[in-house]
FIRO-215948 format. One line per field, with one value per residue (C-alpha): x negated, y, z negated. Coordinates in steps of 0.02 Angstrom, whole numbers, plus 32768, in hexadecimal, padded with zeros to 4 digits. Example, Ala and Ser with C-alpha at 12.3 -4.5 7.8 and 13.67 -1.06 7.14 Angstrom:
BEGIN
x = (7D99 7D54)
y = (7F1F 7FCB)
z = (7E7A 7E9B)
***
This chain:
BEGIN
x = (BD33 BC8E BC70 BC14 BB59 BB1B BABB BA2E BA2E B994 B9EA BA8B BA2A B9C5 BA59 BABF BA2E BA1C BAD8 BAE5 BA48 BA9F BB08 BA76 BA41 B983 B918 B8CD B81C B84F B8A9 B811 B79A B80E B808 B74A B748 B7CD B76C B6C6 B708 B75D B6B7 B65E B6DE B6CA B60C B60B B675 B5D9 B562 B546 B5C4 B643 B622 B637 B6DB B71B B6F0 B753 B7EA B806 B825 B8B4 B936 B9C7 BA50 BA13 BA21 B97C B8E1 B838 B7D8 B75C B7B1 B850 B892 B92E B953 B9A4 B983 B920 B8B2 B895 B867 B7E6 B793 B796 B752 B6BE B6A5 B6A4 B61C B5BB B535 B504 B56A B607 B62C B602 B63E B5B2 B616 B662 B5D4 B654 B666 B71F B73E B714 B79F B81B B824 B828 B8BB B915 B901 B941 B9E2 BA00 B9FB BA64 BAEB BADB BAB3 BA84 B9D6 BA07 BA3B B998 B933 B98E B979 B8BE B8B0 B90C B89E B800 B84D B87B B7E7 B762 B7BB B7CD B712 B6EC B76A B70C B67F B603 B552 B4C2 B4B7 B561 B515 B47F B4F4 B535 B5D7 B5F1 B677 B66F B6CF B756 B763 B777 B7FD B869 B851 B889 B920 B952 B94C B9A9 BA2A BA4D BA68 BAD5 BB40 BB44 BB9E BB42 BB7B BB43 BA9D BA80 BA9F BA27 B9A2 B9B2 B997 B908 B8B4 B8C8 B85E B7D3 B72C B67C B5CF B52F B4D8 B521 B482 B421 B471 B3F0 B46C B4EA B57B B5AB B594 B60C B68A B678 B677 B6F2 B74B B77D B7BF B822 B86E B89A B8DF B954 B988 B9B3 BA1D BA7B BA99 BAF0 BB4E BB92 BBD5 BB4D BB60 BACC BA83 BAC9 BA27 B984 B91E B960 B9A3 B967 B8D2 B8DB B867 B7F6 B7E9 B7AB B72D B6F8 B732 B6DF B73E B796 B840 B876 B7FC B86A B8F5 B890 B8BB B917 B95D B8E8 B83A B823 B792 B786 B738 B6AD B68B B5F3 B5E1 B53D B506 B48D B4AB B41F B40E B447 B39B B35E B3E5 B390 B2E3 B32F B390 B2F0 B293 B31B B30D B24F B25B B2DF B281 B1D0 B174 B116 B11A B0FE B04D B029 B04F AFBF B021 B0D3 B0FC B1AD B1E0 B27B B2BC B25B B2F2 B327 B278 B26E B309 B2C0 B204 B1C0 B258 B268 B30B B2F7 B38D B354 B29A B270 B1C4 B20B B29F B232 B1BD B252 B295 B1EB B1D8 B28A B2C2 B360 B3A2 B42C B489 B41C B376 B3A1 B3C7 B33D B2D7 B260 B22B B1E8 B157 B13D B083 B0AD B12B B0B1 B025 B097 B0D7 B025 B02A B0CD B0C2 B159 B14E B1CE B1CD B22D B23D B2C7 B327 B3CA B468 B4D4 B474 B443 B42B B397 B2E0 B244 B1E1 B134 B0DE B027 AFFE AF57 AF42 AF44 AFF6 B05D B119 B18F B24A B2B0 B35F B3CE B464 B455 B4D6 B56A B554 B5F7 B5A8 B574 B5FB B5ED B64E B6C7 B643 B5C2 B63E B675 B5BF B5A4 B649 B62B B57F B5CF B66E B63A B5D0 B66B B702 B6B3 B69B B746 B7A9 B736 B75A B815 B809 B7A7 B827 B8B4 B867 B84C B908 B93D B9C8 BA27 BA19 BAC0 BA7E B9D5 B9D0 B990 B8ED B8CC B8E7 B868 B7E7 B7EC B751 B743)
y = (CC9E CCA9 CC3C CB99 CBA3 CB43 CAA3 CA69 C9BE C98C C9B2 C95B C8BC C8C4 C8E2 C858 C7DF C803 C7FD C755 C706 C690 C648 C628 C573 C56B C4F9 C467 C4AB C553 C501 C497 C52A C594 C50E C512 C5CF C5CE C54F C5A4 C64D C606 C5B4 C65A C6AE C62E C634 C6F1 C709 C6DC C753 C80A C857 C7D6 C7FA C8B5 C89A C824 C89D C924 C8BC C86E C91C C940 C8C0 C8C4 C850 C79D C78A C73A C6E4 C733 C6A1 C64A C691 C675 C724 C749 C7FC C861 C831 C8D0 C8B6 C800 C82B C8A9 C831 C79B C800 C837 C784 C743 C7BD C7BE C75D C735 C694 C6C5 C6B8 C736 C768 C79B C7FD C873 C86F C847 C7CB C7A8 C722 C78E C80B C7A5 C70B C776 C7DB C742 C6E3 C776 C78F C6D4 C6B7 C752 C717 C65C C63B C590 C554 C555 C60D C635 C5DF C63A C6E1 C6C3 C6A3 C744 C7A4 C767 C792 C844 C877 C840 C88D C932 C944 C90B C987 CA17 C9F0 CA4E CA71 CA59 CB12 CB0B CA94 CB06 CB96 CB32 CAE0 CA2C C9EA C936 C977 C9B3 C905 C8B3 C932 C919 C85D C85C C8C8 C857 C7BB C811 C85C C7B4 C764 C7F6 C7C6 C878 C895 C8EA C99A C982 C93B C9DC CA3F C9CB C9E9 CAA4 CA95 CA1D CA9E CB24 CAB7 CA91 CAB0 CA6E CABE CA64 CAAC CA12 C9B7 CA24 C9CE C949 C8E8 C8C4 C908 C997 C926 C8A7 C933 C97D C8D7 C872 C8C6 C96F C92C C8A0 C916 C99E C924 C8D4 C97F C9BB C91F C935 C9ED C9BB C92F C9AC CA21 CAA4 CB07 CB38 CB59 CAE2 CACE CAF9 CABD CB39 CBEA CC88 CC76 CBB8 CB39 CB25 CBE1 CBF2 CB65 CB3E CBAC CB32 CA9C CA19 CA01 C97D C903 C90A C8A6 C848 C78E C789 C6DB C68A C6BF C699 C6F5 C678 C603 C685 C697 C643 C5EB C5E2 C531 C575 C60A C675 C70F C6E9 C701 C66E C5F7 C5C1 C5A8 C539 C4DA C4BC C48A C410 C3BC C3AE C365 C2E7 C2AE C2A6 C263 C2E6 C343 C3F7 C3CA C38F C43A C4A5 C52E C55D C5DC C61D C683 C6F2 C78D C823 C87B C7DB C7BA C866 C842 C7A7 C7C5 C7AB C7F7 C801 C79C C6E0 C6C4 C748 C721 C6AE C67A C649 C5E8 C589 C55A C51F C4B6 C465 C43E C403 C3C4 C42D C4D6 C4E8 C57A C56A C561 C5F4 C663 C62B C6C9 C671 C5FB C68B C68C C5CF C5B2 C520 C58A C61C C5AD C569 C617 C64A C5C8 C60A C68B C6EA C734 C7AC C791 C7E7 C73A C715 C7B9 C772 C7D2 C73B C6C0 C707 C665 C61C C606 C59E C549 C4FD C499 C469 C3DA C3B9 C317 C37C C358 C3E8 C3E4 C45E C479 C4FF C51B C562 C57A C557 C4E4 C54E C5CB C5D7 C57D C4EE C4E8 C487 C3E7 C3C7 C35E C3EA C46D C3F9 C3E8 C4A4 C4CA C449 C493 C540 C50B C484 C4EF C55A C4E9 C442 C3BA C368 C409 C43D C39A C3B3 C462 C423 C39A C419 C48B C3FC C3DE C490 C492 C419 C48C C4D8 C567 C5BC C5E1 C52F C562 C5E9 C56D C4F5 C581 C59C C578 C4DE)
z = (130F 136F 1405 13DB 13F1 148A 1469 14DA 152C 14C7 1422 1459 1482 13E2 136F 13C2 13AE 12F4 12D6 132E 12E7 126C 12F9 136F 137E 1382 13EF 138F 13A3 135A 12C8 129F 12A8 123C 11B4 11B9 11A3 111D 10B5 10D7 109C 1001 0FD2 0FED 0F7A 0EF0 0EF2 0F0A 0E6F 0E0B 0E65 0E37 0EB2 0E7A 0DC2 0DDD 0E3C 0DB5 0D29 0D82 0DB6 0D0B 0CC2 0D3C 0D09 0D84 0DBF 0DD0 0E8D 0EC1 0E7B 0E64 0EAF 0E3C 0DA0 0D3D 0D5E 0DC3 0DF7 0E81 0F35 0F58 0EBD 0EE6 0F99 0F5C 0EE3 0F58 0FE9 0F7F 0F43 0FF6 102D 0F89 0FE6 109A 1092 10F1 11AB 1234 12E1 1356 13D6 1356 12D7 1250 11C0 11DF 115D 10C6 10E8 1150 10E1 1043 1085 10C8 1025 0FBF 1023 103F 0F83 0F5F 0FD7 0FB4 106B 10AE 10DB 1193 1188 1130 11B9 1246 11EE 11DC 1298 12C5 124B 12A1 134B 131D 12B0 132A 13BF 1363 134B 13FC 1442 13F1 146A 13FE 1437 13BB 1394 1340 12C1 12AF 1288 11F6 1234 11FE 1277 1235 119E 1217 1261 11B8 118A 1225 121C 1167 1190 1221 11B4 1126 119C 11EB 1140 1109 11A1 11E4 1288 1317 12E7 1233 126F 12CF 1230 11D5 1258 123F 1183 11A6 1215 1190 111C 1199 1147 113E 113F 116D 10D3 107B 10AE 1035 0FA0 0F70 0F05 0F90 0F29 0F9C 1034 0FE6 0FCC 107C 10D9 1071 0FE1 1029 10D0 107B 0FFA 1077 10F7 1078 1039 10EA 1108 1064 1088 112A 10D3 1056 10DC 10EA 118B 11F6 12A1 1324 1385 132E 13C3 1444 144E 13FB 1384 1381 132F 13C6 13E2 132E 132C 13DE 146F 14E8 14A4 150E 14B8 1535 14E0 1445 1498 151A 1526 1481 1469 14E6 14AC 13F4 13A3 1315 1396 13AE 12F4 12A4 11FD 119F 117A 10F8 1082 10CA 1139 11EA 123D 11D2 1210 12B2 1263 11DC 1262 12C4 1226 11F3 129C 128D 11DD 1216 12B1 126B 11D4 1170 10CA 109A 1065 1117 1161 119A 11F1 1221 12AA 12B7 134F 134C 13A3 1360 1316 12BD 127C 122B 11C4 116E 116D 10BC 1067 0FAA 0FA2 0FB9 102B 10A8 10A3 1135 10F8 104F 1093 1110 1081 1018 10A9 10C2 1009 0FE7 1091 107F 1047 0FC4 0F77 0EDC 0F39 0FAA 0F14 0E9D 0E82 0E09 0E92 0EF8 0E7C 0E7E 0EA9 0F1C 0F7D 0F88 0FCB 1052 1080 10AF 113A 1185 1210 1252 1301 1348 1404 1492 14DE 145F 1475 14B6 148A 14B8 1448 139F 133D 139D 1371 138F 1304 131D 1295 1295 1221 11CC 122E 12D1 1307 134C 133A 138F 1399 13F0 13AA 1431 13BE 1304 12B6 1284 1311 1371 1405 1392 130A 1269 124C 11BE 1169 1171 1134 10A8 106F 1072 101A 0F93 0F70 0F5A 0EFF 0E84 0E0E 0DEB 0E02 0DD9 0E5A 0E48 0E60 0EEE 0F47 0F31 0F78 100F 102F 1020 10A4 111F 111A 10F1 1173 1100 1068 1035 0FC8 0FDC 0F22 0F0B 0F5E 0EDD 0E4F 0E9C 0EA1 0DE4 0D7A 0D0D)
***
């Protein structure tokens, strides 16, 4: 028999952390934030099941059949864990509603929660186990992308490392819930690495379907599959992160592998993950936050507005400048906020309203300026809004960190309002309220399958 392959200290720490995740008691702040992200992602899944990427995923998954292990969220279908993870991951990122992690440029919830839900339901795990698995998934997926330490030219070459982060995060969550020991986790990580994929050309798909697959569905599916391979005794490379022709050598020779295991168990990346208060493109979050403050603190109507000037970082402004989709068009969403006093899921996805004469007239008074003054890599959700009223008054508000940004997290009340807006049209208000209440006390839940049942349509 050949000598055992050596395992690096980084991989030993990482595999031990994943294997012990369900036994780790979490700080109260981490537990609370994990509940917020679990609910937020479930709401994104339910609402996303009715959008085009969700419809395409549903049409595919319903042809596959399979053992009834896990729920396809927002539907009445039950299928295998890997199939459910694929569908739910696409649902979660069918829109720009799900959470995001600035440091790793990932959307961790779409893949991690989808994978965790699939395996937790398959294995009849408790709500507490589900919550702990979600936390470890955020920890591992975000660290993986940050450890690659990629320069911008890697993205320009076509790599899409955020898909890698979602994949390893999903595998970590699934592996924890499969109750793999450290040796099996290392095998799982090798099969996870073999499935690493993602090309930045996904942004060329105008219908968001391929993006939903790359950012949510594919990572969740492949992560669950890798965990189940290991659970079923597949053998593999003992340390995919070191040694001859390893993962980092293939994808980023200048990587910093030590970041992968840095401060595990003491620095929780879920605390550095942001939730969108409104279902719009992230560069629009701070302008809407500033506008909400101005509307709350002053008396005026949309008809009183002579001019609005929004100042953002130049790269952020380009993303949302007069776009054709309502939820990523800053001028349109500012006009809607001024007219309605709020933004809802319906109003941010109402294409017909983009041709409303009243909206179009107001849009002509809205100016977007991309300024180097706001180029701050440490604070992405900030902006300044200045309103000039017809009576001569000038109102101004600078948002340093929009509500929902990890430095200014949402409250339970705010997340409840957002989730209810996303859930109720599909599940009905009563079932949505029961789901929300269940997540706020999820650590008392004996079987995670109950969550899937509460996500079914009326």
